[in-house]
Backbone bond lengths (Angstrom), bond angles and torsions (degrees), N, CA, C in turn:
res aa  C-N    CA-C-N  psi(-1)  N-CA   C-N-CA  omega(-1)  CA-C   N-CA-C  phi
1 M - - - 1.467 - - 1.514 113.23 -
2 P 1.404 119.79 -45.08 1.440 117.04 179.69 1.457 110.86 -58.67
3 R 1.359 119.43 -40.09 1.424 125.36 -178.29 1.589 113.43 -52.47
4 T 1.416 110.78 -47.23 1.466 118.66 -177.28 1.601 104.34 -67.15
5 T 1.376 122.69 -37.70 1.370 123.82 -174.72 1.594 109.11 -65.95
6 S 1.340 112.97 -40.83 1.475 113.13 -174.95 1.577 112.23 -70.23
7 R 1.375 112.57 -36.71 1.566 116.94 175.25 1.475 112.04 -63.33
8 R 1.361 112.75 -39.39 1.438 113.44 175.16 1.669 116.74 -52.44
9 F 1.282 108.06 -42.59 1.531 115.18 176.20 1.437 120.51 -81.02
10 L 1.492 117.61 -22.14 1.406 123.35 -179.73 1.465 111.08 -74.19
11 R 1.342 119.33 -41.22 1.447 122.44 174.27 1.554 118.69 -54.12
12 P 1.287 116.35 -52.88 1.499 115.88 175.88 1.433 113.98 -69.12
13 A 1.348 121.87 -28.93 1.488 122.57 171.77 1.387 111.84 -64.71
14 A 1.346 117.57 -45.00 1.520 122.88 176.37 1.579 111.95 -58.95
15 L 1.230 113.74 -41.87 1.526 115.24 -178.18 1.511 111.36 -70.69
16 I 1.431 118.98 -40.02 1.384 121.73 178.06 1.517 107.70 -65.24
17 G 1.243 121.99 -40.07 1.496 129.22 -175.91 1.491 103.10 -61.87
18 A 1.414 121.27 -49.46 1.421 119.83 -176.27 1.608 109.65 -66.11
19 A 1.215 116.11 -43.79 1.543 117.38 176.91 1.493 108.70 -54.31
20 V 1.251 123.11 -53.62 1.514 124.01 -176.87 1.586 105.01 -57.70
21 L 1.331 119.84 -45.75 1.428 118.20 -175.97 1.627 105.37 -65.77
22 A 1.198 120.61 -43.39 1.538 121.20 -178.05 1.522 107.28 -58.20
23 A 1.415 118.68 -43.82 1.409 121.63 -168.95 1.613 104.19 -68.92
24 S 1.306 114.53 -44.81 1.505 122.34 177.80 1.534 115.62 -53.93
25 V 1.373 116.69 -43.68 1.373 124.30 176.81 1.430 112.83 -67.20
26 T 1.341 117.81 -43.67 1.373 124.63 177.88 1.514 111.80 -65.63
27 A 1.251 120.24 -37.48 1.497 118.91 -178.99 1.432 106.97 -73.91
28 C 1.194 126.18 -27.99 1.489 124.61 -173.15 1.558 114.48 -88.94
29 G 1.336 117.42 -14.94 1.417 123.89 -179.30 1.587 113.50 -85.00
30 S 1.196 114.40 163.73 1.442 119.49 169.01 1.462 116.10 -105.81
31 S 1.208 123.10 154.42 1.507 124.19 179.55 1.533 109.06 -76.10
32 G 1.260 112.58 156.86 1.563 113.49 179.34 1.432 115.18 90.99
33 T 1.284 118.62 161.02 1.484 118.50 179.48 1.505 109.01 -98.83
34 P 1.393 119.35 130.39 1.396 115.56 -173.60 1.562 109.01 -73.81
35 S 1.394 107.98 155.31 1.523 112.24 -169.95 1.619 100.91 -118.02
36 A 1.297 112.12 177.26 1.530 116.20 174.77 1.475 113.49 -60.69
37 A 1.354 118.97 -28.76 1.359 126.10 178.48 1.484 120.43 -78.40
38 T 1.261 109.27 -6.95 1.556 116.00 -175.88 1.554 110.63 -108.40
39 P 1.294 117.64 127.65 1.500 114.41 171.75 1.444 116.55 -59.15
40 T 1.308 122.59 141.20 1.486 118.86 -174.76 1.577 106.84 -137.57
41 S 1.243 115.71 45.92 1.561 114.56 169.57 1.546 112.64 -80.65
42 A 1.295 114.85 147.23 1.433 121.35 -179.66 1.593 110.63 -58.86
43 S 1.238 116.25 -33.50 1.539 117.97 179.03 1.455 109.84 -71.79
44 A 1.414 122.65 -35.06 1.514 122.22 178.71 1.542 109.47 -66.44
45 S 1.357 112.46 -42.60 1.455 114.83 -178.59 1.492 114.85 -66.15
46 A 1.455 116.17 -44.97 1.436 124.79 168.42 1.511 121.34 -47.32
47 S 1.440 112.10 -44.47 1.266 120.44 -177.70 1.546 115.71 -86.48
48 A 1.230 117.34 -17.25 1.438 122.38 -169.83 1.535 118.50 -64.50
49 G 1.273 114.59 -42.31 1.538 116.94 -177.63 1.557 109.09 -93.89
50 A 1.304 114.43 148.67 1.417 122.52 172.38 1.443 105.77 -130.83
51 A 1.415 121.89 103.51 1.386 126.87 -174.27 1.517 114.54 -52.69
52 A 1.428 117.18 -37.29 1.356 119.08 -176.66 1.454 109.48 -99.28
53 G 1.350 122.22 3.85 1.411 124.99 -171.28 1.550 117.06 -74.97
54 V 1.239 122.59 169.87 1.489 123.69 -179.45 1.603 103.68 -74.37
55 L 1.319 119.88 -38.32 1.323 119.11 -176.43 1.579 110.32 -131.50
56 T 1.335 120.04 164.93 1.399 122.21 169.62 1.494 107.31 -105.06
57 V 1.560 113.50 127.60 1.427 114.63 -177.62 1.494 105.92 -107.94
58 R 1.380 117.63 120.67 1.433 121.95 -168.60 1.546 99.22 -114.39
59 D 1.340 109.37 137.49 1.414 125.12 169.66 1.577 110.38 60.84
60 P 1.354 114.66 47.91 1.518 111.46 -178.66 1.428 111.34 -70.50
61 W 1.348 121.44 146.52 1.436 130.56 171.16 1.429 114.90 -155.36
62 V 1.343 118.55 157.22 1.356 124.23 -175.52 1.556 110.33 -131.21
63 K 1.198 125.14 140.45 1.493 128.38 -177.62 1.572 107.50 -70.34
64 A 1.253 118.30 121.06 1.425 123.90 168.18 1.461 114.37 -54.26
65 A 1.285 125.67 134.76 1.378 132.37 179.11 1.406 119.49 -155.72
66 D 1.355 122.90 141.32 1.450 118.26 -174.03 1.558 110.25 -90.05
67 K 1.412 119.88 -25.46 1.444 118.59 170.08 1.514 108.12 -161.56
68 G 1.284 113.21 -169.28 1.504 118.11 -174.53 1.623 120.76 66.57
69 M 1.308 108.38 -120.87 1.518 111.42 -179.38 1.491 108.71 -118.02
70 T 1.313 110.01 158.49 1.508 120.43 162.47 1.459 112.43 -159.18
71 A 1.395 119.72 -168.98 1.430 116.85 -171.05 1.573 110.96 -145.50
72 A 1.234 116.20 156.45 1.499 123.63 174.50 1.484 111.82 -108.81
73 F 1.335 119.12 140.57 1.448 127.70 -177.95 1.496 113.32 -133.16
74 G 1.347 114.01 162.74 1.566 116.48 171.84 1.547 102.33 167.34
75 T 1.310 112.48 -171.08 1.558 119.10 171.53 1.505 115.51 -106.84
76 L 1.184 118.46 126.71 1.524 119.03 173.28 1.323 112.17 -99.27
77 V 1.375 118.10 119.90 1.442 124.96 -177.14 1.584 111.36 -109.39
78 N 1.245 116.79 125.43 1.519 125.62 179.19 1.486 112.75 -110.86
79 D 1.366 109.84 95.88 1.524 113.49 179.28 1.431 116.78 -82.13
80 G 1.423 119.28 4.19 1.477 130.29 -179.51 1.392 116.64 -73.50
81 D 1.208 114.69 175.59 1.529 119.11 177.66 1.506 107.47 -104.31
82 A 1.189 123.68 3.78 1.559 125.10 169.80 1.534 116.46 -128.95
83 D 1.334 116.53 141.90 1.474 119.30 179.85 1.569 109.60 -59.75
84 V 1.252 110.23 147.80 1.460 121.56 -175.14 1.645 105.40 -121.14
85 T 1.387 115.04 133.69 1.441 120.98 176.88 1.378 110.69 -122.56
86 I 1.379 112.25 124.97 1.572 123.74 171.67 1.346 108.13 -88.49
87 T 1.467 112.33 120.68 1.377 121.87 -178.19 1.627 117.35 -100.36
88 K 1.315 109.97 -20.68 1.447 119.24 -174.51 1.503 106.90 -156.66
89 A 1.408 112.25 151.48 1.400 124.38 168.75 1.529 111.37 -131.05
90 A 1.371 114.68 158.80 1.403 115.40 -171.86 1.485 109.66 -154.03
91 T 1.418 120.11 141.79 1.456 120.90 173.67 1.516 105.13 -144.67
92 E 1.254 116.90 165.42 1.602 113.32 -177.20 1.587 109.85 -86.64
93 V 1.387 123.05 -8.97 1.350 126.36 -172.90 1.627 112.77 -91.45
94 S 1.325 111.47 -6.37 1.547 117.11 -167.26 1.480 114.22 -170.47
95 P 1.290 122.01 145.66 1.475 124.63 165.84 1.668 102.65 -67.37
96 M 1.222 120.86 149.04 1.492 125.75 178.96 1.532 115.17 -128.21
97 E 1.325 112.57 156.17 1.362 125.04 167.32 1.447 113.36 -138.72
98 L 1.432 112.04 157.05 1.480 118.44 174.69 1.462 105.97 -88.92
99 H 1.314 119.82 127.01 1.413 123.41 -177.89 1.597 114.66 -126.07
100 E 1.347 113.91 163.67 1.394 125.23 -174.49 1.517 103.06 -144.57
101 M 1.343 112.74 161.21 1.417 126.95 -178.71 1.535 100.16 -111.87
102 T 1.420 118.56 133.26 1.403 127.45 179.49 1.435 114.26 -149.78
103 M 1.327 118.20 155.32 1.570 120.82 176.16 1.530 111.20 -78.91
104 K 1.359 114.26 136.49 1.387 119.83 177.07 1.536 109.22 -148.65
105 D 1.320 119.82 113.69 1.454 126.81 -173.44 1.504 110.18 51.29
106 G 1.374 113.98 47.61 1.362 118.93 175.29 1.490 123.48 79.90
107 K 1.399 113.46 -2.65 1.419 124.72 177.54 1.491 115.33 -117.51
108 M 1.306 112.65 147.74 1.558 116.71 176.60 1.603 105.58 -76.58
109 V 1.286 118.56 121.25 1.469 120.85 173.02 1.554 108.83 -125.88
110 M 1.337 104.13 158.90 1.588 117.46 -178.99 1.458 106.27 -92.83
111 R 1.320 119.75 139.04 1.520 118.93 174.17 1.597 104.54 -152.80
112 A 1.398 113.31 162.99 1.507 118.27 177.73 1.442 105.41 -70.83
113 K 1.440 112.40 140.50 1.443 123.51 175.34 1.512 113.13 -91.27
114 E 1.287 115.66 85.58 1.437 125.58 -166.44 1.577 107.83 -59.64
115 S 1.314 122.18 -33.80 1.436 125.15 -170.75 1.582 106.23 -82.89
116 G 1.266 119.88 -9.40 1.434 120.87 -179.24 1.579 107.94 90.55
117 I 1.316 117.48 175.92 1.383 124.96 -179.75 1.477 106.96 -109.15
118 V 1.393 111.76 120.57 1.502 122.44 -172.44 1.567 104.34 -97.01
119 V 1.255 111.34 132.34 1.590 118.47 170.34 1.527 103.66 -116.05
120 K 1.229 119.65 109.99 1.447 127.54 -178.34 1.667 108.26 -61.93
121 A 1.224 116.62 151.27 1.481 124.66 173.28 1.492 110.41 -51.78
122 R 1.264 116.27 138.92 1.518 123.20 171.79 1.700 112.85 50.63
123 S 1.453 108.79 38.52 1.449 115.93 -177.75 1.562 106.10 -146.71
124 S 1.309 109.61 -172.30 1.566 119.11 176.24 1.389 117.34 -140.24
125 T 1.216 119.24 155.02 1.467 123.06 177.01 1.472 108.91 -128.56
126 T 1.280 117.44 139.68 1.536 120.84 -175.16 1.527 105.19 -108.60
127 L 1.287 112.85 130.97 1.542 121.74 173.94 1.538 103.86 -102.25
128 E 1.294 116.69 118.44 1.348 127.08 -172.10 1.441 113.91 -151.37
129 P 1.483 116.56 148.94 1.540 121.42 167.79 1.530 107.33 -41.99
130 G 1.359 115.94 131.10 1.479 116.30 172.38 1.496 113.35 95.89
131 G 1.407 114.13 -5.36 1.423 121.29 -175.82 1.611 106.41 -143.57
132 D 1.397 114.14 -153.29 1.366 121.60 176.24 1.646 110.90 -64.13
133 H 1.230 114.81 141.29 1.473 118.90 178.82 1.468 109.98 -160.25
134 L 1.317 115.93 167.19 1.462 125.14 179.32 1.535 106.22 -101.33
135 M 1.289 117.68 112.69 1.565 124.26 -176.71 1.463 118.65 -94.28
136 L 1.214 111.57 114.88 1.533 116.34 171.70 1.593 106.19 -85.99
137 M 1.341 111.31 119.97 1.527 116.54 -166.97 1.622 114.02 -85.48
138 D 1.243 116.69 -33.81 1.502 116.38 -168.10 1.477 104.66 -155.25
139 L 1.416 118.47 90.76 1.398 120.04 -178.02 1.505 114.69 -60.56
140 A 1.303 110.19 136.62 1.730 111.30 173.21 1.373 109.49 -87.74
141 E 1.333 123.56 -17.91 1.373 128.28 177.03 1.520 110.85 -155.53
142 P 1.455 116.40 151.88 1.498 119.04 -178.68 1.570 112.62 -56.81
143 V 1.360 113.95 144.52 1.453 125.54 173.53 1.586 103.58 -103.71
144 K 1.334 115.37 103.90 1.372 121.76 -179.28 1.501 108.25 -88.71
145 A 1.421 116.31 152.02 1.513 120.33 164.80 1.426 115.64 -46.88
146 G 1.122 113.26 125.54 1.621 119.06 176.14 1.448 112.78 99.84
147 D 1.410 116.96 -17.81 1.493 117.45 171.51 1.454 116.24 -62.12
148 E 1.387 111.45 143.10 1.489 114.45 177.04 1.426 113.84 -105.72
149 L 1.442 123.95 119.52 1.370 123.06 -179.06 1.453 113.68 -107.54
150 S 1.328 117.60 144.61 1.458 123.03 -175.91 1.593 108.01 -98.33
151 F 1.241 120.60 126.77 1.477 125.76 -178.49 1.558 105.76 -120.06
152 T 1.338 113.50 145.30 1.512 122.34 177.97 1.626 105.30 -124.02
153 L 1.314 109.94 121.33 1.496 115.59 178.02 1.518 108.82 -102.11
154 T 1.384 118.24 133.82 1.460 123.38 176.46 1.440 106.73 -107.75
155 F 1.411 113.13 136.87 1.455 118.18 177.52 1.447 114.89 -104.34
156 A 1.349 112.42 164.42 1.571 115.84 -178.66 1.534 117.25 -50.02
157 D 1.421 107.45 -33.66 1.490 112.43 179.36 1.487 120.17 -81.32
158 G 1.374 115.01 3.72 1.472 121.52 -178.71 1.527 113.46 93.75
159 R 1.341 121.49 -12.12 1.407 121.82 -179.33 1.531 109.65 -70.12
160 T 1.269 126.37 157.16 1.409 130.16 176.94 1.557 110.75 -129.45
161 Q 1.341 115.10 159.56 1.560 115.09 179.47 1.556 100.92 -153.66
162 T 1.346 112.15 135.22 1.517 117.72 171.44 1.397 116.60 -107.17
163 F 1.334 118.31 143.07 1.483 127.98 174.82 1.428 112.24 -136.38
164 T 1.199 120.41 160.95 1.486 132.12 177.61 1.495 114.24 -115.45
165 A 1.426 115.73 125.61 1.481 118.12 -177.09 1.633 103.72 -117.56
166 V 1.273 119.10 146.30 1.356 128.49 169.00 1.563 107.78 -89.30
167 A 1.413 106.70 142.60 1.577 117.38 176.66 1.489 105.10 -84.55
168 K 1.418 111.63 139.07 1.459 123.22 179.40 1.606 105.87 -139.42
169 P 1.427 113.32 139.83 1.432 119.10 172.45 1.519 109.03 -73.53
170 F 1.329 118.07 145.89 1.531 121.53 167.97 1.547 111.29 -159.76
171 T 1.307 113.53 162.08 1.429 120.65 179.71 1.497 110.97 -136.70
172 G 1.247 116.32 169.21 1.577 119.05 -179.52 1.428 112.93 154.99
173 A 1.291 113.41 -148.82 1.574 122.68 -162.98 1.686 102.78 -68.77
174 Q 1.342 115.14 155.31 1.342 126.77 170.98 1.519 108.84 -78.48
175 E 1.303 115.27 144.67 1.474 124.41 -177.90 1.557 98.80 -136.22
176 S 1.401 116.56 145.37 1.412 118.53 171.31 1.447 107.97 -132.39
177 Y 1.381 117.45 170.43 1.325 130.19 -165.62 1.582 110.61 -101.86
178 A 1.347 119.52 141.09 1.446 121.53 171.40 1.510 110.23 -65.18
179 P 1.197 125.64 156.34 1.527 125.80 -178.31 1.435 105.88 -46.98
180 G 1.401 116.78 137.47 1.522 129.59 170.50 1.564 106.50 85.00
181 H 1.312 123.89 10.38 1.460 119.32 174.62 1.499 108.74 -123.13
182 G 1.197 119.37 63.90 1.457 128.01 171.31 1.573 111.61 107.93
183 D 1.225 113.40 165.61 1.511 121.98 -174.09 1.447 111.97 -92.80
184 S 1.354 121.36 -19.21 1.500 124.85 -167.84 1.578 105.79 -146.58
185 P 1.331 109.93 158.52 1.508 118.43 168.91 1.571 115.45 -46.38
186 M 1.208 125.02 153.98 1.342 127.79 175.90 1.482 105.61 -71.66
187 P 1.373 125.25 134.06 1.460 124.33 167.79 1.528 111.29 -41.21
188 E 1.301 109.80 147.35 1.457 118.39 175.13 1.585 117.11 -39.32
189 M 1.337 108.73 123.48 1.402 116.49 -171.64 1.643 106.63 -124.66
190 S 1.390 115.70 151.74 1.493 119.67 168.44 1.440 108.16 -131.82
191 M 1.247 118.18 -177.44 1.534 125.29 179.85 1.498 109.66 -77.35
192 S 1.415 116.96 -16.58 1.553 113.81 -176.46 1.385 111.99 -147.47
193 P 1.350 119.18 148.92 1.522 121.72 -179.39 1.340 115.55 -73.56
194 A 1.294 120.57 158.62 1.337 122.14 167.15 1.627 114.24 -79.48
195 S 1.337 116.64 143.71 1.411 113.32 -177.37 1.581 114.35 -80.60
């Protein structure tokens, strides 16, 4: 009889445990299939979503750099019914600006995005090299590949949200700054990090 009693409780316990595990894995994953251009570390996926956050931040990453400037990237998903505007970003290792790439005198240049980064309702916005991004302006310490940096976004309505991004090395096209945004071109950049 004791053996039948313990089996009766083991089966529901096993089913509940499996359901909790499945829910945990689903909550931490991102939708879509990762590609070679997308960073796929466990820590990036685990830190990407914020269930109670204003946005979901998918596949966040930051360019590894020893000094000077670097940038953070990822996909911002707005599942809400209203547009969301990011007005500020912050991290402990550097002052930050919201940046965009734009044409000036026939060249692509980087400049501060004064109006903020808007993520339309029920859509997403990708932060990427050659487009909108979160710029770290003057690193207080090196950002090495594998480092995890915490970022806080501030929205137009005063709400804030924190996410973590993993540093990745990458190389690619030259980008330069509009007057007043740095003394030299951005180190080589490409559309995707090295794994």
